[in-house]
C-alpha positions in Angstrom: 122.6 -118.0 -29.0 123.5 -120.3 -31.9 122.9 -124.0 -31.1 120.6 -123.3 -28.2 117.3 -122.1 -29.6 117.2 -124.6 -32.4 117.3 -127.6 -30.2 114.9 -126.4 -27.5 111.7 -127.3 -29.3 113.0 -130.7 -30.3 113.9 -131.5 -26.7 110.7 -130.2 -25.2 108.6 -132.0 -27.8 110.4 -135.3 -26.9 109.8 -134.7 -23.2 106.2 -133.5 -23.5 104.8 -137.0 -23.2 106.5 -137.5 -19.9 104.9 -134.6 -18.2 101.2 -134.1 -17.5 101.4 -131.7 -14.6 100.7 -128.4 -16.4 97.2 -127.9 -15.1 98.1 -128.7 -11.5 101.4 -126.7 -11.4 100.3 -123.6 -13.2 98.0 -122.8 -10.4 100.9 -122.0 -8.0 100.5 -118.2 -8.0 103.2 -115.6 -7.5 101.3 -112.7 -6.0 98.1 -111.3 -4.7 96.4 -108.1 -5.9 97.9 -105.0 -4.4 100.3 -106.7 -2.2 104.0 -107.6 -2.5 104.9 -110.1 -5.2 105.5 -113.6 -3.9 108.6 -115.1 -5.3 108.8 -118.9 -5.0 112.3 -120.1 -4.4 112.8 -123.8 -4.9 116.0 -125.1 -3.3 117.4 -128.1 -1.4 116.0 -128.7 2.1 118.2 -126.9 4.6 118.0 -128.1 8.2 120.3 -125.3 9.5 117.9 -122.5 9.0 120.3 -120.5 6.9 118.2 -120.5 3.7 115.0 -119.5 5.5 117.0 -116.7 7.2 118.2 -115.5 3.8 114.7 -115.5 2.4 113.4 -113.6 5.4 116.2 -111.0 5.3 115.8 -110.3 1.6 112.1 -110.0 1.9 112.5 -107.4 4.5 115.1 -105.5 2.5 112.8 -105.4 -0.5 110.8 -102.6 1.1 107.5 -104.5 0.6 108.0 -105.1 -3.1 108.4 -108.8 -2.8 108.3 -111.7 -0.4 110.5 -114.8 -0.9 108.8 -118.1 -0.2 111.4 -120.8 0.4 110.0 -124.1 -1.0 111.9 -127.2 0.0 112.7 -129.7 -2.7 113.0 -133.4 -1.9 116.1 -134.4 0.1 117.8 -136.5 -2.6 119.4 -134.8 -5.6 117.5 -137.0 -8.1 114.2 -136.1 -6.5 115.1 -132.4 -6.6 115.9 -132.5 -10.3 112.8 -134.6 -11.1 110.5 -132.1 -9.4 112.1 -129.1 -11.1 112.1 -130.8 -14.6 108.5 -131.6 -14.3 107.5 -128.1 -13.2 109.5 -126.4 -15.9 108.3 -128.8 -18.6 104.8 -127.8 -17.5 105.7 -124.1 -17.9 105.0 -123.5 -14.2 104.6 -119.8 -13.7 104.9 -120.3 -9.9 108.6 -121.1 -10.1 110.6 -117.9 -9.8 114.0 -118.9 -8.5 115.5 -122.3 -8.9 118.3 -123.8 -6.8 120.2 -126.0 -9.3 122.9 -128.4 -8.6 126.0 -127.2 -10.6 125.5 -129.9 -13.2 121.9 -128.8 -14.2 122.3 -125.2 -15.6 123.4 -126.5 -19.0 120.4 -128.8 -19.3 117.9 -126.2 -18.1 119.4 -123.5 -20.4 119.3 -125.8 -23.4 115.6 -126.6 -22.7 114.8 -122.8 -22.4 113.6 -123.1 -18.8 115.8 -120.5 -17.2 116.6 -116.9 -18.2 120.0 -115.6 -19.2 121.9 -113.1 -17.0 123.0 -110.0 -18.9 124.2 -106.5 -18.4 124.5 -105.1 -14.9 122.9 -108.2 -13.4 125.5 -110.5 -15.0 128.3 -108.2 -13.7 126.9 -108.3 -10.2 126.4 -112.1 -10.3 130.0 -112.8 -11.4 131.9 -110.1 -9.4 134.2 -111.5 -6.8 132.9 -115.0 -7.7 135.2 -118.1 -8.0 136.0 -118.8 -11.7 135.2 -122.5 -11.5 131.8 -121.6 -9.9 131.0 -119.2 -12.8 131.9 -122.0 -15.3 129.3 -124.3 -13.8 126.6 -121.6 -14.5 127.7 -120.9 -18.0 126.6 -122.6 -21.2 127.9 -121.7 -24.7 129.4 -118.5 -23.4 126.3 -117.2 -21.8 125.6 -117.0 -18.0 122.3 -118.7 -17.0 122.7 -118.7 -13.2 124.4 -117.0 -10.2 126.6 -119.2 -8.1 125.0 -119.4 -4.6 127.5 -121.6 -2.8 130.4 -123.7 -3.8 131.7 -127.0 -2.4 134.7 -129.3 -2.6 136.1 -132.3 -0.9 139.1 -132.5 1.4 140.9 -135.4 3.0 139.9 -135.7 6.6 141.9 -137.9 9.0 142.6 -138.7 12.6 146.0 -137.5 13.9 145.9 -140.0 16.7 146.2 -142.7 14.0 148.1 -140.9 11.2 151.2 -138.8 11.8 151.5 -137.4 8.3 148.6 -137.0 5.9 149.1 -139.1 2.8 149.9 -137.2 -0.4 148.7 -139.8 -2.8 146.1 -142.6 -3.0 148.9 -145.2 -3.0 150.2 -143.7 0.3 146.8 -143.6 1.8 146.0 -147.2 1.0 149.4 -148.2 2.4 148.8 -146.3 5.7 145.4 -148.0 6.0 146.9 -151.4 5.5 149.5 -150.7 8.2 146.8 -149.6 10.6 144.8 -152.7 9.9 147.8 -154.9 10.7 148.0 -153.1 14.1 144.3 -153.7 14.8 143.5 -150.0 14.6 140.7 -148.2 12.8 141.8 -148.0 9.2 138.9 -147.5 6.8 138.9 -145.0 4.0 135.4 -143.5 3.7 134.4 -142.6 0.2 131.2 -142.4 -1.8 130.8 -145.8 -3.6 127.0 -146.1 -4.0 125.4 -146.1 -7.4 124.5 -142.4 -7.5 126.0 -139.0 -8.4 128.7 -139.3 -5.8 130.3 -142.1 -7.7 130.4 -139.9 -10.8 132.1 -137.2 -8.7 134.7 -139.7 -7.5 135.5 -140.9 -11.0 135.6 -137.4 -12.5 138.0 -136.2 -9.8 140.3 -139.2 -10.4 140.2 -138.8 -14.2 140.9 -135.1 -14.2 143.6 -135.5 -11.5 145.3 -138.0 -13.8 145.3 -135.4 -16.6 142.3 -136.6 -18.5 138.6 -135.8 -19.0 135.4 -137.8 -19.4 134.3 -136.0 -22.6 136.1 -134.2 -25.4 136.4 -130.4 -25.2 133.3 -130.0 -27.4 131.4 -132.5 -25.2 130.4 -134.4 -28.3 132.2 -137.7 -27.6 133.9 -139.6 -24.7 137.5 -138.9 -24.1 138.6 -141.2 -21.3 141.8 -142.9 -22.4 144.8 -143.9 -20.1 143.8 -141.4 -17.3 140.4 -143.0 -17.1 142.0 -146.5 -16.9 144.2 -145.2 -14.0 141.2 -143.7 -12.3 139.3 -147.0 -12.6 142.3 -148.8 -11.2 142.4 -146.6 -8.1 138.7 -147.2 -7.5 139.1 -151.0 -7.9 142.2 -151.1 -5.7 140.4 -149.1 -3.0 137.3 -151.2 -3.0 139.3 -154.5 -2.8 141.7 -153.4 -0.1 141.5 -153.6 3.6 140.8 -149.8 3.5 137.4 -150.4 2.1 134.4 -150.0 4.4 132.2 -153.1 4.0 129.4 -150.8 3.2 131.3 -149.0 0.4 129.0 -150.1 -2.4 126.0 -148.4 -0.6 127.7 -145.4 1.0 126.9 -141.8 0.3 128.3 -138.7 2.0 126.2 -138.9 5.1 127.0 -142.6 5.7 130.7 -141.7 5.4 130.3 -139.0 8.0 128.6 -141.4 10.4 131.2 -144.0 9.9 134.0 -141.5 10.7 132.1 -140.4 13.8 131.6 -144.0 14.9 135.4 -144.3 15.2 135.9 -147.1 12.7 137.7 -145.0 10.0 141.0 -143.3 9.8 140.4 -141.3 6.6 137.4 -139.7 4.9 137.0 -138.0 1.5 134.1 -135.6 2.1 132.8 -132.1 2.2 133.3 -129.5 5.0 130.0 -130.2 6.6 131.7 -133.1 8.4 133.7 -130.7 10.5 130.8 -129.0 12.5 129.1 -132.4 12.6 132.0 -134.1 14.3 132.4 -131.2 16.6 128.8 -131.4 17.8 128.4 -135.2 17.8 131.8 -136.6 18.8 133.8 -133.9 20.7 136.5 -136.4 21.8 137.1 -137.6 18.3 136.9 -134.0 17.1 140.0 -133.2 19.0 141.9 -135.5 16.5 140.1 -134.5 13.3 142.5 -132.9 10.8 142.4 -132.1 7.1 144.6 -132.1 4.1 144.4 -131.7 0.3 142.7 -134.4 -1.6 145.2 -137.2 -2.4 146.9 -137.1 -5.8 146.5 -139.8 -8.3 149.9 -139.0 -9.9 152.7 -138.2 -7.5 153.6 -134.5 -7.7 150.4 -133.6 -9.6 147.8 -131.9 -7.3 144.3 -133.4 -7.4 141.7 -131.5 -9.3 138.6 -132.1 -7.1 135.2 -131.9 -8.7 133.4 -128.7 -7.8 130.0 -128.9 -6.2 127.5 -126.4 -5.0 124.2 -124.7 -6.0 123.6 -122.2 -8.7 120.5 -119.9 -8.5 118.6 -119.5 -11.8 115.5 -117.4 -12.7 112.7 -119.4 -14.1 111.6 -118.6 -17.7 107.9 -118.6 -16.9 107.7 -116.6 -13.7 105.5 -113.5 -13.6 108.1 -111.2 -12.0 111.5 -111.9 -13.7 113.0 -108.5 -12.8 112.2 -108.9 -9.1 113.5 -112.5 -9.3 116.9 -111.4 -10.6 117.1 -108.8 -7.9 116.1 -111.2 -5.2 118.6 -113.8 -6.4 121.4 -111.3 -6.0 120.3 -110.6 -2.5 120.0 -114.3 -1.6 123.6 -114.9 -2.7 125.1 -111.7 -1.2 128.0 -111.6 1.2 126.0 -111.7 4.4 123.8 -114.6 3.3 126.7 -116.6 2.0 128.6 -116.1 5.3 125.5 -117.3 7.2 125.2 -120.2 4.9 128.8 -121.2 5.5 128.7 -120.8 9.3 125.3 -122.3 9.9 125.0 -124.7 7.0 128.6 -125.6 6.5 128.6 -124.8 2.8 131.7 -123.0 1.3 131.0 -119.6 -0.3 131.2 -118.8 -4.0 132.6 -115.3 -3.2 136.4 -115.3 -3.1 136.7 -112.4 -0.6 134.9 -114.3 2.1 137.8 -116.8 2.3 139.9 -114.1 3.9 137.2 -112.8 6.2 137.9 -113.3 9.9 134.2 -114.1 10.5 134.7 -117.2 8.3 138.2 -118.3 9.1 137.5 -118.4 12.8 135.0 -121.2 12.3 136.5 -122.4 9.0 140.2 -123.0 9.9 140.5 -125.0 6.6 139.2 -122.1 4.5 142.6 -121.7 2.7 142.6 -125.4 1.8 139.1 -125.2 0.5 139.9 -122.1 -1.6 143.0 -123.8 -3.0 141.0 -126.8 -4.0 138.3 -124.6 -5.6 141.0 -122.7 -7.6 142.2 -126.0 -9.0 138.8 -127.6 -9.3 137.5 -129.7 -12.2 133.9 -129.3 -13.5 131.8 -132.3 -14.4 131.0 -132.7 -18.2 129.0 -129.8 -19.4 126.4 -131.2 -21.8 122.6 -131.1 -22.0 122.8 -134.9 -21.8 124.7 -134.8 -18.5 122.1 -136.9 -16.7 122.4 -139.6 -19.3 126.2 -139.5 -19.0 126.2 -139.7 -15.2 123.8 -142.6 -15.2 126.1 -144.4 -17.7 129.1 -143.8 -15.4 127.4 -144.9 -12.2 125.9 -148.0 -13.7 129.2 -149.1 -15.3 131.4 -148.5 -12.3 129.1 -150.0 -9.7 130.0 -151.8 -7.6 133.6 -150.5 -7.5 135.1 -153.9 -6.5 133.8 -155.3 -9.8 135.7 -152.8 -11.9 138.2 -154.3 -14.4 140.1 -151.1 -15.4 140.7 -151.7 -19.1 137.5 -153.6 -20.0 135.3 -151.4 -17.8 136.5 -148.2 -19.4 136.1 -149.7 -22.8 132.5 -150.5 -21.9 132.0 -147.1 -20.4 133.1 -145.5 -23.6 130.3 -147.2 -25.5 127.8 -146.4 -22.8 128.7 -142.7 -22.9 128.4 -142.7 -26.7 124.9 -144.0 -26.4 124.1 -141.5 -23.6 125.2 -138.6 -25.7 123.3 -139.9 -28.7 120.0 -140.1 -26.9 119.9 -136.3 -26.2 116.8 -136.8 -24.2 115.6 -135.4 -20.9 115.5 -138.1 -18.2 112.8 -137.2 -15.7 
């Protein structure tokens, strides 16, 4: 793999001083003598029970060859990544399967922390899988993870306030202004806090305007007029009556709660808001509708940033063959369906979007699939964490954005981020 092996030692040497956990982590064993191998699966904390159900099911199906132990990572994405980075930098043999945010496989592959998928295993991991999801798990033409679930944002709105869903950001802000003048709920809920959600918002707007954050080779910032237009949309939203007063501090769950409280007319968010509204606010749920993400340029469909989790096999685990097999089980059809129905997470398997079991509970399945088929991917670079931090720091708070000057500043910040090449713990 040209370009990967040569840089691994440099990156790990630079990171070595940050991590002193080797002795404590290496003791996390993977099996006992004579019994089934224990495969440690580190993934985000799931409150629905779907992930534990998948681990139990696959353990039973292994015929006693392995048991999957579901280890819950911290709740926040930054904490999840930090724990995994520290464990893998310490060559932790007790990490068999890693649940990676779709922006992490490139970084972990470059560092040599996860194993490549090849041959029959690769074929099984990509069969019937959404193309954009596969892209997130691929680095320099090689597959380093199996897409577990996917995710995308839709526009959610109340039909008792809005007759026709807006097709563009300009239309949506106009409708919010009209509702405000009538004294009705009018906020547009969007992720404006200084975290990864702000990068997702910016990336979606930039790509929807026909641009990209980085050049195709990911060696330099691209930005340009599409980025200026994206920055203007963010500024205009944050300074309009549509803006929730808490916009600079809001993440996905705060958006959900605001919509459920009845103060908002619109919400840009993931499908988990649908079962939540149904359970928590049944009266408002009767008026909850969905539509494609608003366009930035009229007539040009939005390219919403793909989300989700990719499952990777750790480079230092004692049972790699079993880990590959178990990973395929964890992301098989039955488990992805359970994850969608119980956890609210869209599948990465295309055929499930036509399955009656899913569409009965996911009436918006076709809209989700359409968005995923037209999805954008966040910049794929081993320095992604550096780039994302540069974006969120420069664009926060959104009300302070000055489109031209902010984008010019961001260009310099990204150049510096790409130049650092370092792992940020």
